[in-house]
C-alpha positions as CSV (number, residue, x, y, z in Angstrom):
1,X,-21.4,-13.3,-36.0
2,X,-20.3,-10.4,-33.5
3,X,-18.7,-11.1,-30.0
4,X,-18.5,-8.6,-27.9
5,X,-16.4,-8.5,-24.7
6,X,-16.3,-5.9,-21.5
7,X,-13.7,-5.9,-19.3
8,X,-13.7,-7.2,-15.6
9,X,-14.7,-5.1,-12.9
10,X,-16.0,-5.1,-9.4
11,X,-19.3,-3.9,-9.0
12,X,-20.3,-4.3,-5.2
13,X,-17.6,-5.2,-2.4
14,X,-17.9,-4.1,1.0
15,X,-15.9,-1.7,2.8
16,X,-15.2,-3.5,6.3
17,X,-16.4,-6.5,8.1
18,X,-16.8,-7.0,11.2
19,X,-17.6,-10.2,13.1
20,X,-17.1,-11.5,16.3
21,X,-14.4,-13.6,17.7
22,X,-14.8,-17.2,16.5
23,X,-17.8,-16.5,14.4
24,X,-17.8,-16.9,11.2
25,X,-16.7,-14.1,9.2
26,X,-18.6,-13.4,5.5
27,X,-17.2,-11.6,3.0
28,X,-19.5,-10.6,-0.7
29,X,-18.3,-9.4,-3.8
30,X,-20.0,-8.9,-7.3
31,X,-18.7,-9.0,-10.5
32,X,-19.2,-8.3,-14.4
33,X,-17.5,-8.7,-17.4
34,X,-17.4,-11.0,-20.5
35,X,-16.3,-13.5,-20.7
36,X,-17.2,-14.1,-16.8
37,X,-14.3,-13.3,-14.7
38,X,-12.4,-15.9,-12.8
39,X,-12.0,-14.2,-9.1
40,X,-9.1,-15.4,-6.8
41,X,-8.5,-14.7,-3.5
42,X,-5.6,-13.5,-1.4
43,X,-4.4,-12.5,2.1
44,X,-1.1,-11.4,3.0
45,X,-0.1,-11.8,-0.6
46,X,-0.6,-15.3,0.1
47,X,-3.4,-16.7,-2.5
48,X,-6.7,-18.5,-0.5
49,X,-8.4,-21.9,-1.6
50,X,-10.7,-23.6,0.0
51,X,-10.0,-25.6,2.7
52,X,-10.8,-26.7,6.5
53,X,-10.2,-22.6,7.2
54,X,-11.8,-20.7,4.4
55,X,-14.8,-21.6,2.1
56,X,-15.1,-20.0,-1.5
57,X,-18.1,-20.1,-3.4
58,X,-19.2,-18.5,-6.3
59,X,-23.1,-18.2,-8.4
60,X,-22.6,-16.1,-11.1
61,X,-21.3,-12.9,-10.8
62,X,-21.5,-13.2,-7.3
63,X,-18.2,-14.8,-5.1
64,X,-17.8,-15.2,-1.6
65,X,-15.0,-15.5,1.0
66,X,-16.3,-17.2,4.2
67,X,-13.2,-17.4,6.9
68,X,-14.8,-19.9,9.4
69,X,-14.3,-19.5,13.1
70,X,-12.3,-15.8,12.6
71,X,-9.5,-15.0,15.4
72,X,-7.7,-11.8,16.1
73,X,-5.6,-13.3,13.3
74,X,-7.7,-13.0,10.3
75,X,-7.9,-9.3,10.4
76,X,-6.4,-7.2,7.3
77,X,-7.2,-6.9,3.9
78,X,-8.3,-9.6,1.8
79,X,-8.0,-9.2,-1.8
80,X,-9.7,-10.2,-4.9
81,X,-7.8,-10.4,-8.2
């Protein structure tokens, strides 16, 4: 039996996402690797989980973070780990 592992990598990531105040902001990324990478989101050095403000989904290698009803306070850099 031969098992081949592929290091995780980011295939697609947006450079800048703009949204109108009060609307949902969607950040979509795509990752690759074997075994399939686990993705964690963070903002201002704090981990983000799904809650009333954030919605996180994954479908295969495609991952999405939705900032619901985004305001100026949500502006900044979001990180994926």
